[in-house]
C-alpha positions as CSV (number, residue, x, y, z in Angstrom):
1,X,-7.8,-16.1,6.6
2,X,-11.5,-15.6,6.3
3,X,-11.3,-13.0,3.7
4,X,-8.9,-15.3,1.7
5,X,-11.7,-18.0,1.9
6,X,-14.3,-15.5,0.7
7,X,-12.1,-14.5,-2.3
8,X,-11.6,-18.0,-3.4
9,X,-15.3,-18.5,-3.3
10,X,-15.7,-15.4,-5.4
11,X,-13.4,-16.5,-8.0
12,X,-15.0,-19.8,-8.3
13,X,-18.5,-18.3,-9.0
14,X,-21.7,-20.3,-8.4
15,X,-21.6,-24.1,-8.3
16,X,-24.9,-26.0,-7.7
17,X,-25.4,-29.5,-7.0
18,X,-27.1,-31.9,-9.3
19,X,-30.9,-31.4,-8.9
20,X,-31.4,-35.1,-8.2
21,X,-28.9,-35.3,-5.6
22,X,-30.5,-32.3,-3.8
23,X,-34.1,-33.5,-4.0
24,X,-32.8,-37.0,-2.5
25,X,-30.9,-35.2,0.3
26,X,-34.0,-33.0,1.1
27,X,-36.4,-36.0,1.1
28,X,-34.2,-38.0,3.4
29,X,-33.7,-34.9,5.6
30,X,-37.6,-34.3,5.7
31,X,-38.2,-37.9,6.5
32,X,-35.5,-37.9,9.2
33,X,-37.1,-34.8,10.7
34,X,-40.5,-36.2,10.7
35,X,-39.4,-39.4,12.3
36,X,-37.8,-37.4,15.0
37,X,-40.8,-35.4,15.6
38,X,-43.0,-38.7,15.7
39,X,-40.9,-40.5,18.2
40,X,-40.4,-37.5,20.4
41,X,-44.2,-37.1,20.5
42,X,-44.7,-40.9,21.2
43,X,-42.2,-40.6,24.2
44,X,-43.8,-37.3,25.6
45,X,-47.2,-38.9,25.5
46,X,-46.1,-42.1,27.3
47,X,-47.6,-44.4,24.6
48,X,-47.0,-48.2,25.2
49,X,-48.5,-49.4,21.8
50,X,-50.8,-49.1,18.9
51,X,-54.5,-50.1,19.1
52,X,-55.1,-52.6,16.2
53,X,-58.3,-53.3,14.5
54,X,-59.4,-55.9,11.9
55,X,-61.6,-53.9,9.8
56,X,-61.2,-50.2,8.5
57,X,-64.3,-48.1,9.1
58,X,-65.1,-45.2,6.9
59,X,-63.5,-42.5,9.2
60,X,-60.2,-44.2,9.4
61,X,-60.2,-45.0,5.7
62,X,-60.9,-41.2,5.1
63,X,-58.0,-40.2,7.5
64,X,-55.6,-42.5,5.4
65,X,-56.7,-40.8,2.1
66,X,-55.9,-37.5,3.8
67,X,-52.6,-38.6,5.0
68,X,-51.6,-39.7,1.5
69,X,-52.6,-36.6,-0.1
70,X,-50.8,-34.8,2.8
71,X,-47.7,-36.6,2.0
72,X,-47.8,-36.0,-1.9
73,X,-48.5,-32.3,-1.3
74,X,-45.6,-32.0,1.2
75,X,-43.4,-33.8,-1.4
76,X,-44.5,-31.3,-4.0
77,X,-44.0,-28.4,-1.7
78,X,-40.3,-29.6,-1.1
79,X,-39.6,-29.9,-4.9
80,X,-41.0,-26.5,-5.5
81,X,-38.9,-25.2,-2.5
82,X,-35.8,-26.6,-3.9
83,X,-36.7,-25.5,-7.6
84,X,-37.3,-21.9,-6.2
85,X,-34.2,-21.7,-4.2
86,X,-32.0,-22.8,-7.2
87,X,-33.8,-20.3,-9.4
88,X,-33.1,-17.6,-6.8
89,X,-29.4,-18.6,-6.7
90,X,-29.2,-18.6,-10.4
91,X,-30.8,-15.1,-10.6
92,X,-28.4,-13.7,-7.9
93,X,-25.4,-15.0,-9.8
94,X,-26.8,-13.5,-13.0
95,X,-27.2,-10.2,-11.2
96,X,-23.7,-10.3,-9.8
97,X,-22.2,-11.4,-13.2
98,X,-23.9,-8.3,-14.7
99,X,-22.6,-6.1,-11.9
100,X,-19.2,-7.4,-12.4
101,X,-19.4,-6.8,-16.2
102,X,-20.3,-3.2,-15.6
103,X,-17.6,-2.8,-12.9
104,X,-14.9,-4.1,-15.2
105,X,-16.0,-1.7,-18.1
106,X,-15.8,1.1,-15.7
107,X,-12.7,-0.2,-14.1
108,X,-10.9,-0.2,-17.6
109,X,-12.0,3.4,-18.3
110,X,-10.7,4.6,-14.8
111,X,-7.4,2.8,-15.3
112,X,-7.0,4.5,-18.6
113,X,-7.6,7.9,-17.0
114,X,-5.1,7.3,-14.3
115,X,-2.4,6.6,-16.9
116,X,-3.2,9.7,-19.0
117,X,-0.7,12.5,-19.6
118,X,-3.0,15.3,-18.6
119,X,-3.1,15.7,-14.9
120,X,-6.9,16.6,-14.6
121,X,-7.7,13.4,-16.3
122,X,-5.3,11.4,-14.0
123,X,-7.1,13.1,-11.0
124,X,-10.4,12.0,-12.5
125,X,-9.2,8.5,-12.7
126,X,-8.3,8.5,-8.9
127,X,-11.8,9.5,-8.0
128,X,-13.2,7.1,-10.4
129,X,-11.4,4.2,-8.9
130,X,-12.3,5.3,-5.5
131,X,-16.1,5.4,-6.5
132,X,-15.7,1.9,-8.1
133,X,-14.1,0.5,-4.9
134,X,-17.0,2.0,-3.0
135,X,-19.6,0.4,-5.3
136,X,-17.7,-3.0,-5.8
137,X,-20.1,-5.9,-5.7
138,X,-17.5,-8.2,-4.2
139,X,-14.6,-7.6,-1.7
140,X,-12.1,-9.0,-4.3
141,X,-13.1,-6.3,-6.8
142,X,-12.7,-3.7,-4.1
143,X,-9.4,-4.9,-3.3
144,X,-8.4,-4.8,-7.0
145,X,-9.1,-1.0,-7.1
146,X,-7.1,-0.4,-3.9
147,X,-4.2,-2.4,-5.3
148,X,-4.3,-0.1,-8.4
149,X,-4.2,3.2,-6.4
150,X,-1.3,1.8,-4.3
151,X,0.6,0.6,-7.3
152,X,0.5,4.2,-8.5
153,X,2.2,5.3,-5.3
154,X,4.8,2.7,-5.9
155,X,5.8,3.9,-9.3
156,X,9.3,5.6,-9.6
157,X,9.1,9.1,-8.1
158,X,11.8,11.8,-8.1
159,X,11.7,13.9,-4.8
160,X,11.9,17.8,-5.1
161,X,15.5,17.8,-3.6
162,X,16.6,15.5,-6.6
163,X,15.2,17.7,-9.4
164,X,17.7,19.2,-11.8
165,X,18.2,22.8,-11.0
166,X,16.6,25.4,-13.3
167,X,14.6,22.7,-15.2
168,X,11.0,24.3,-15.3
169,X,9.7,21.4,-17.3
170,X,10.9,18.8,-14.9
171,X,9.4,20.8,-11.9
172,X,6.0,20.9,-13.6
173,X,6.0,17.1,-14.1
174,X,7.0,16.7,-10.5
175,X,4.3,19.1,-9.1
176,X,1.5,17.3,-11.3
177,X,2.5,13.8,-10.1
178,X,2.7,15.0,-6.5
179,X,-0.7,16.4,-6.8
180,X,-2.1,13.0,-8.0
181,X,-0.2,11.0,-5.3
182,X,-1.3,13.4,-2.5
183,X,-4.9,13.0,-3.8
184,X,-4.6,9.1,-3.6
185,X,-3.3,9.4,0.0
186,X,-6.2,11.6,1.0
187,X,-8.9,9.3,-0.7
188,X,-7.4,6.4,1.3
189,X,-7.4,8.5,4.4
190,X,-11.2,9.4,3.8
191,X,-12.0,5.7,3.4
192,X,-10.1,4.6,6.4
193,X,-11.6,7.0,8.8
194,X,-15.5,6.8,7.9
195,X,-17.9,6.9,10.8
196,X,-20.2,4.0,11.9
197,X,-23.0,5.4,9.8
198,X,-21.0,4.9,6.5
199,X,-19.5,1.5,6.9
200,X,-20.5,0.6,3.4
201,X,-17.8,3.0,2.4
202,X,-15.1,1.9,4.6
203,X,-12.0,0.2,3.3
204,X,-11.0,-0.9,6.7
205,X,-9.8,-4.6,6.8
206,X,-8.4,-4.5,3.3
207,X,-4.8,-4.8,2.4
208,X,-2.5,-1.7,1.5
209,X,0.9,-2.1,0.0
210,X,3.1,1.1,0.3
211,X,6.4,-0.8,-0.1
212,X,9.1,1.5,-1.3
213,X,6.7,4.6,-1.6
214,X,8.4,8.0,-1.3
215,X,6.3,10.2,1.0
216,X,7.0,14.0,0.7
217,X,3.7,15.0,2.2
218,X,0.3,13.6,2.8
219,X,-2.4,13.1,5.4
220,X,-3.5,9.9,6.9
221,X,-4.8,11.5,10.3
222,X,-7.8,9.7,11.9
223,X,-7.4,6.7,9.8
224,X,-8.3,3.3,11.4
225,X,-6.3,0.3,10.6
226,X,-8.6,-2.4,11.9
227,X,-8.3,-6.1,12.5
228,X,-7.7,-8.2,9.4
229,X,-5.9,-6.0,7.1
230,X,-2.3,-5.6,6.1
231,X,-0.8,-2.2,5.6
232,X,2.9,-2.2,4.4
233,X,5.2,0.9,4.3
234,X,8.1,-1.5,4.0
235,X,11.3,0.4,2.7
236,X,9.1,3.5,2.2
237,X,11.2,6.8,2.3
238,X,9.8,9.9,4.1
239,X,12.0,12.6,2.5
240,X,10.3,15.9,3.0
241,X,7.2,17.8,3.7
242,X,4.7,16.5,6.3
243,X,3.0,13.3,6.7
244,X,0.5,13.1,9.2
245,X,-0.9,9.9,11.2
246,X,-2.4,12.3,13.9
247,X,-4.9,10.4,16.0
248,X,-4.7,7.3,13.7
249,X,-5.8,4.1,15.3
250,X,-4.0,0.9,14.8
251,X,-6.3,-1.7,16.4
252,X,-5.5,-4.9,14.7
253,X,-3.9,-6.7,11.7
254,X,-0.3,-5.8,10.7
255,X,1.2,-2.3,9.8
256,X,4.9,-2.6,8.7
257,X,7.2,0.2,8.4
258,X,10.2,-2.3,8.1
259,X,13.2,-0.8,6.6
260,X,11.7,2.6,6.0
261,X,13.9,5.7,6.1
262,X,12.8,9.0,7.7
263,X,15.4,11.5,6.2
264,X,13.5,14.7,6.4
265,X,10.4,16.7,6.9
266,X,7.9,15.7,9.7
267,X,6.1,12.4,10.3
268,X,3.5,12.9,12.9
269,X,1.8,10.1,15.1
270,X,0.7,12.5,17.8
271,X,-2.3,11.1,19.8
272,X,-2.1,7.8,17.7
273,X,-3.4,4.8,19.4
274,X,-1.8,1.3,19.3
275,X,-4.4,-1.1,20.8
276,X,-3.9,-4.3,19.1
277,X,-2.3,-6.1,16.2
278,X,1.3,-5.6,15.2
279,X,3.1,-2.4,14.2
280,X,6.7,-2.9,13.1
281,X,9.6,-0.4,12.6
282,X,12.2,-3.3,12.2
283,X,15.4,-2.0,10.6
284,X,14.0,1.5,10.2
285,X,16.3,4.4,9.9
286,X,15.6,7.8,11.6
287,X,18.3,10.0,10.1
288,X,16.7,13.4,9.8
289,X,13.6,15.5,10.2
290,X,11.1,15.0,13.1
291,X,9.1,11.9,13.9
292,X,6.6,12.6,16.7
293,X,4.7,10.0,18.8
294,X,3.8,12.7,21.3
295,X,1.0,11.6,23.6
296,X,0.6,8.4,21.6
297,X,-1.1,5.5,23.6
298,X,0.4,1.9,23.4
299,X,-2.2,-0.1,25.2
300,X,-2.1,-3.5,23.4
301,X,-0.7,-5.6,20.7
302,X,3.1,-5.2,19.6
303,X,4.9,-2.4,18.5
304,X,8.6,-3.1,17.3
305,X,11.6,-0.7,16.8
306,X,14.0,-3.7,16.9
307,X,17.4,-3.2,15.1
308,X,16.1,0.4,14.2
309,X,18.8,3.2,13.9
310,X,18.2,6.7,15.4
311,X,21.1,8.3,13.5
312,X,19.9,12.1,13.3
313,X,17.0,14.3,13.6
314,X,14.5,14.1,16.5
315,X,12.2,11.4,17.5
316,X,9.8,12.5,20.2
317,X,7.8,10.0,22.6
318,X,7.0,13.0,24.9
319,X,3.9,12.3,27.1
320,X,3.3,9.0,25.4
321,X,1.5,6.4,27.5
322,X,2.5,2.7,27.7
323,X,-0.3,0.9,29.5
324,X,-0.2,-2.6,27.9
325,X,1.1,-4.8,25.1
326,X,4.9,-5.0,24.2
327,X,7.2,-2.2,22.7
328,X,10.6,-3.3,21.8
329,X,13.8,-1.5,21.0
330,X,15.9,-4.7,20.8
331,X,19.4,-4.0,19.2
332,X,18.3,-0.5,18.4
333,X,21.3,1.8,17.7
334,X,21.0,5.4,19.2
335,X,24.0,7.0,17.6
336,X,23.0,10.6,16.8
337,X,20.3,13.1,17.1
338,X,17.7,13.2,19.9
339,X,15.3,10.7,21.2
340,X,13.0,12.1,23.8
341,X,11.0,10.1,26.3
342,X,10.4,13.1,28.7
343,X,7.1,12.7,30.6
344,X,6.4,9.3,29.2
345,X,4.1,7.3,31.4
346,X,4.7,3.5,31.6
347,X,2.0,1.8,33.8
348,X,1.6,-1.6,32.3
349,X,3.0,-3.9,29.5
350,X,6.5,-4.4,28.5
351,X,9.1,-2.0,27.0
352,X,12.3,-3.8,26.0
353,X,15.8,-2.4,25.3
354,X,17.7,-5.6,25.2
355,X,21.1,-5.3,23.1
356,X,20.3,-1.5,22.5
357,X,23.2,0.6,21.9
358,X,23.5,4.3,23.2
359,X,26.7,5.7,21.6
360,X,25.9,9.3,20.8
361,X,22.3,10.1,20.5
362,X,20.7,12.2,23.3
363,X,18.2,9.9,24.9
364,X,16.1,11.7,27.5
365,X,13.8,10.1,30.2
366,X,13.4,13.3,32.4
367,X,10.3,13.3,34.5
368,X,9.3,9.9,33.1
369,X,6.5,8.1,35.2
370,X,7.4,4.5,35.7
371,X,4.7,3.1,37.8
372,X,4.3,-0.4,36.5
373,X,4.9,-2.9,33.7
374,X,8.2,-4.0,32.9
375,X,11.0,-1.7,31.6
376,X,14.1,-3.6,30.7
377,X,17.8,-2.3,30.2
378,X,19.6,-5.6,30.9
379,X,23.4,-5.8,31.3
380,X,23.9,-6.3,27.5
381,X,23.1,-2.6,26.9
382,X,26.1,-0.7,25.4
383,X,26.8,2.9,26.3
384,X,26.1,5.4,29.1
385,X,22.6,5.7,30.8
386,X,20.0,7.9,29.1
387,X,19.5,11.3,30.8
388,X,16.8,11.2,33.8
389,X,16.7,7.5,34.0
390,X,18.8,6.5,36.7
391,X,17.4,7.5,40.2
392,X,19.5,9.8,42.5
393,X,21.7,8.1,44.9
394,X,19.9,6.4,47.6
395,X,16.5,6.4,45.8
396,X,15.0,3.1,45.1
397,X,14.2,1.9,41.4
398,X,10.6,2.3,40.2
399,X,8.6,-0.9,40.2
400,X,9.4,-3.0,37.0
401,X,12.5,-0.9,36.0
402,X,15.7,-3.1,35.4
403,X,19.0,-1.3,34.8
404,X,22.6,-2.6,34.3
405,X,24.6,-2.6,37.5
406,X,27.2,-0.5,36.0
407,X,24.6,2.4,35.6
408,X,23.8,2.1,39.3
409,X,27.4,2.1,40.5
410,X,28.9,5.5,40.8
411,X,32.1,6.1,39.1
412,X,35.2,6.4,41.3
């Protein structure tokens, strides 16, 4: 919200009030302040009236003359102050316009490089746009550079598995484009994981749109998606290779994997921390490869796997820690593959499996530690109980764990 207001202000440019109106307001404000000071001093001194005299002596007359000159000098100083402020604002706006003009010229060149047929030229365009974003005079211009880089990732892209067999030319084109795409991902990772001493280079808090992007590799490990920004992987396809979110920190804003498809390769969220904001896998499909949330920490915010389908491959929550916030598997379908919650620790927050369907996938809660929070498997859950979840006969349910009655009743 705040960033949108700033952007609208940047688009409008400099707007100054009429100088006469500004001077009038300045004088009225000065008189009001002087009057306030006078009456405050009057009250503090406990004065009850003014001493009057019929005739002015030389000393009193001289004081009146000094007062008159003081008022004139003060008025002149106010006028000079207003004029100087307006001149400063005009100079700043002029400098901003010049910086924007130079930025636009460099931007045009960089975009032309990014669209070149030669791979080295395109790589140069990627780094040129990244440098422009770093040096951008306004947040709006930085966001424009980010938008272009994300748009390049959204361009139609043929995965390696879909290449025509024995077509060397097509493979060369594919390898060249993959190198450019992986460079963009690496550039974004570097700007999203800078230390506190380089905050001027940070892209945290900006918007990233990876809608429909095909990821066949890439490294976003250590990136920080902080409060205010939106990062969208909506309908993205993870089809091979390795994509790393290792030690990534999701601390606010919105990160969307809604409708994403994980069909091969490895997607790694090992030691990632979800401590605020909203991360959504609504309707995501896990049908191949490995997706790892091993030792990830869910300590705040909302993480949603609602209506996701676990239809193949392996999804790993081994030793993950749920200590706060809400994690939802509402109406999730576990139909194939393996989903492991082995040694998971749930000590706070809420983990919700309302309406989940366990119809074929091997879901394993062996050695899970349920010591607090709310873990809900209400009666609407379909299918058999996950492995290691139901306590042995005679053992009490851990605090906060809710299971369907049919899972707790031994079959005859």
